[in-house]
C-alpha positions in Angstrom: -2.5 9.4 43.2 0.5 9.9 41.0 0.6 10.3 37.2 3.2 7.6 37.0 0.9 5.1 38.7 -1.9 5.7 36.1 0.6 5.4 33.2 1.9 2.1 34.6 -1.6 0.8 35.3 -2.9 1.6 31.8 0.0 -0.1 30.2 -0.5 -3.3 32.3 -4.2 -3.2 31.5 -3.4 -3.1 27.8 -0.7 -5.8 27.9 -2.4 -8.0 30.5 1.0 -8.9 31.7 3.3 -7.1 34.1 6.6 -8.1 32.6 5.5 -7.1 29.1 4.2 -3.8 30.4 7.5 -3.2 32.2 9.4 -3.9 29.0 7.2 -1.5 27.0 7.7 1.2 29.7 11.5 0.5 29.9 11.3 0.1 33.7 11.9 -2.8 36.1 9.0 -5.2 36.7 9.2 -4.6 40.4 8.7 -0.9 39.9 5.5 -1.5 37.9 4.1 -4.0 40.5 4.9 -1.6 43.4 3.2 1.4 41.8 0.1 -0.6 41.0 0.0 -2.0 44.6 0.3 1.6 45.9 -2.5 2.7 43.5 -4.8 -0.1 44.7 -4.0 0.6 48.3 -4.9 4.3 47.8 -8.1 3.5 46.1 -9.1 0.7 48.4 -10.1 -1.7 45.6 -8.5 -4.5 43.6 -7.9 -3.4 40.0 -6.2 -6.5 38.7 -6.4 -10.2 39.3 -4.3 -13.2 38.2 -5.5 -15.2 35.2 -3.0 -18.1 34.9 0.3 -16.5 33.8 -1.4 -13.4 32.8 -3.6 -10.9 34.6 -7.0 -9.4 33.9 -8.9 -6.4 35.0 -11.5 -6.7 37.7 -14.9 -5.1 37.0 -14.0 -1.9 38.8 -10.6 -2.1 37.2 -12.2 -1.9 33.7 -14.2 1.1 34.7 -11.2 2.8 36.3 -8.9 2.0 33.3 -11.4 3.6 30.8 -11.6 6.8 32.8 -7.8 6.9 33.6 -7.1 6.6 29.9 -9.3 9.6 29.2 -7.5 11.5 32.0 -4.0 10.7 30.5 -5.2 11.7 27.1 -6.4 15.0 28.5 -3.1 15.7 30.2 -1.2 14.9 27.0 -3.5 17.2 25.0 -2.9 20.0 27.5 0.9 19.6 27.3 0.7 19.6 23.5 -1.4 22.7 23.6 1.2 24.5 25.7 4.0 23.3 23.4 2.2 24.5 20.3 1.3 27.8 21.9 5.0 28.4 22.4 5.8 27.3 18.9 2.9 26.3 16.5 5.4 25.3 13.8 6.7 22.4 15.9 3.4 20.9 16.9 2.1 17.4 16.1 -1.0 17.3 13.8 -3.2 14.2 13.9 -4.9 13.7 10.6 -7.4 11.1 9.4 -7.9 10.3 5.8 -9.8 7.9 3.5 -8.2 5.3 1.1 -8.9 7.6 -1.9 -6.5 10.3 -0.4 -3.6 8.0 0.3 -1.6 8.0 -2.9 -2.0 11.5 -4.3 -3.8 14.2 -2.4 -2.5 13.8 1.1 1.2 13.4 0.2 0.9 16.5 -1.9 -0.7 18.6 0.9 1.8 17.5 3.5 4.8 18.1 1.2 3.5 21.6 0.4 2.9 22.3 4.1 6.3 21.0 5.2 8.0 23.4 2.8 6.6 26.3 4.8 6.7 24.6 8.2 9.6 22.0 8.1 9.5 21.3 11.9 5.8 20.3 12.0 5.1 16.6 12.8 2.2 14.5 11.6 0.4 11.4 13.0 -1.6 9.8 10.1 -4.6 7.5 10.5 -6.3 5.9 7.5 -9.8 4.7 8.1 -13.4 4.1 6.9 -16.0 6.9 6.6 -17.6 6.3 10.0 -14.2 5.7 11.7 -13.1 9.2 10.6 -16.2 10.9 11.9 -16.1 9.0 15.3 -12.3 9.6 15.7 -12.7 13.4 15.3 -15.6 13.3 17.9 -13.5 11.2 20.3 -10.4 13.3 19.9 -8.4 10.4 18.5 -7.5 12.7 15.6 -7.7 16.5 15.2 -9.2 16.7 11.8 -10.0 14.5 8.9 -10.4 14.6 5.1 -13.6 12.9 4.1 -15.9 12.4 1.1 -18.7 12.9 0.8 -18.9 15.6 3.4 -21.5 14.6 6.1 -24.3 16.9 6.9 -26.4 17.7 10.0 -24.0 16.2 12.5 -24.2 18.4 15.7 -20.8 17.4 16.9 -18.6 18.2 13.8 -17.9 21.3 11.7 -17.6 20.7 8.0 -15.8 22.5 5.1 -16.2 21.5 1.5 -12.9 21.7 -0.3 -13.9 20.6 -3.8 -16.3 18.3 -5.6 -15.3 15.6 -8.0 -16.8 13.1 -10.5 -16.6 9.3 -10.3 -15.1 7.8 -13.5 -15.6 4.4 -15.0 -12.4 2.4 -15.0 -12.4 -0.2 -17.8 -9.8 -2.6 -19.3 -8.3 -1.4 -22.5 -9.7 -4.4 -24.2 -13.3 -3.5 -23.3 -15.7 -2.8 -26.2 -16.4 0.7 -24.6 -12.8 1.6 -24.1 -12.7 4.0 -27.0 -15.7 6.0 -26.0 -15.3 9.5 -24.6 -18.3 9.2 -22.3 -20.7 6.5 -21.4 -24.0 6.1 -19.7 -23.9 4.0 -16.5 -26.6 1.8 -18.0 -24.1 0.5 -20.5 -22.3 -1.3 -17.7 -25.5 -3.1 -16.5 -24.2 -6.6 -17.6 -20.6 -6.1 -16.4 -18.9 -7.7 -13.4 -18.0 -5.0 -10.9 -15.2 -5.0 -8.4 -16.1 -2.7 -5.4 -15.2 -2.0 -1.8 -17.0 -4.3 0.7 -20.4 -3.5 2.2 -20.1 -0.6 4.7 -17.7 1.5 2.7 -19.1 4.8 1.5 -17.5 4.4 -2.0 -19.4 1.2 -2.4 -22.7 2.8 -1.4 -22.2 5.7 -3.8 -21.7 3.3 -6.7 -24.6 1.0 -5.8 -26.9 4.0 -5.4 -25.9 5.4 -8.8 -26.5 2.1 -10.5 -29.9 1.8 -8.9 -30.6 5.4 -10.1 -29.6 4.2 -13.6 -32.1 1.4 -13.4 -30.1 -1.7 -12.5 -28.5 -3.5 -9.6 -24.7 -4.0 -10.2 -23.3 -7.5 -10.4 -20.5 -7.6 -7.8 -18.5 -10.9 -7.9 -15.4 -9.2 -6.6 -14.8 -7.1 -3.4 -11.6 -5.6 -2.0 -10.5 -3.2 0.7 -7.3 -2.2 -1.1 -7.5 0.5 -3.9 -4.6 -0.9 -5.8 -6.0 -4.4 -5.7 -9.3 -3.1 -7.2 -7.5 -1.3 -10.0 -5.4 -4.4 -10.6 -8.4 -6.6 -11.1 -9.7 -4.1 -13.7 -6.2 -4.1 -15.3 -6.4 -7.9 -15.6 -9.6 -7.7 -17.6 -11.7 -9.4 -14.9 -14.0 -6.5 -13.9 -14.9 -2.8 -14.2 -15.3 -0.3 -11.4 -16.2 3.3 -10.6 -13.7 5.4 -8.7 -13.3 9.0 -7.6 -11.4 11.1 -10.1 -8.7 12.0 -7.6 -7.7 8.3 -7.3 -7.0 8.2 -11.1 -5.4 11.5 -11.8 -1.8 10.4 -11.6 -2.1 6.7 -10.9 -3.9 5.1 -13.8 -3.0 1.4 -14.0 -1.6 -0.1 -17.2 -4.0 -1.6 -19.6 -6.9 0.4 -18.3 -8.8 3.5 -19.4 -10.9 6.0 -17.5 -14.1 7.3 -19.0 -16.5 10.0 -17.9 -20.1 9.0 -17.0 -22.7 11.2 -18.6 -25.9 9.7 -17.0 -26.4 9.8 -14.2 -23.6 12.1 -13.2 -21.8 10.5 -10.2 -20.2 13.0 -7.9 -19.2 13.5 -4.3 -18.1 16.5 -2.2 -14.7 16.2 -0.5 -13.8 18.2 2.6 -12.5 18.6 6.1 -14.2 17.7 9.3 -13.2 19.2 12.7 -14.7 19.1 16.1 -17.5 21.6 16.7 -17.3 21.8 20.5 -13.6 22.5 21.0 -11.1 24.9 19.5 -8.3 23.6 17.3 -4.8 23.9 18.8 -2.4 26.5 17.2 -0.7 23.8 15.1 -4.0 22.4 14.0 -5.3 25.8 13.1 -2.1 26.5 11.1 -2.7 23.3 9.0 -6.5 23.9 8.8 -6.0 27.4 7.3 -3.3 26.1 4.9 -5.5 23.3 3.6 -8.4 25.7 2.9 -6.1 28.1 1.0 -4.5 25.1 -0.8 -7.9 24.1 -2.2 -9.3 27.6 -2.8 -8.8 27.3 -6.5 -8.8 23.5 -6.9 -11.9 23.1 -9.0 -10.7 25.9 -11.3 -7.3 24.3 -11.6 -9.0 20.9 -12.6 -11.1 22.7 -15.2 -8.0 24.2 -16.8 -5.9 21.0 -16.6 
């Protein structure tokens, strides 16, 4: 069994079309067909079958494709490990991050890291709270920024980088816009715009409102942070957002106000796999991030 056969087979399984797979692989269609035929002959089973103009995996083909993909990923990880051992500064670092990190924190960290390690490469994946946890466990990414930091998960290691408050974001025309601080109860009758159900930021806000004694009115939902801010800017709704999302990106015609009761906070940190060592490049970035945030809370207090 050759590595090339597995690569060709996995691509065909993904494309469900031999010619499309050949085009993606930049090889002749006949070469792809020949290698897969050789693979089936060696295994003694049929992995693919025709489905009109396309093809589909047989039952055993699906099982084999899943394991073959794991094997290819392991080989690629092994090669990356060797490359990074030779020169950690030139490695590829796969990072996961939440929406709240996209516009400010993550670009700042990467910019600072690249100044010290200009040849480092990054593969960035934005995702939901549970996606980031699962992706680290499944080796789809090497490490992830996350907030709040999960606890008691036996498969991941956690490092808290800083804690932050949630702030109320209100239209400038709002009657409370001039207040320095407000209690959450004062927003009881307001229309909220929040992330959809299943998003951790939505849960934090809803739980805080329930703690304050009311269930928030949520006529608007959105997955895009800028869209949520835009709806507040238009005067249609209010929202609560992590402080980091509002530090340097406050929309026009809005104000941010501290919440005094209950105090809405979250921890923000890094998650890494507990049962495998980070590669040299990953370790380089991991240590840099911890140093970067060593005085972050102190800096925010002085700012």
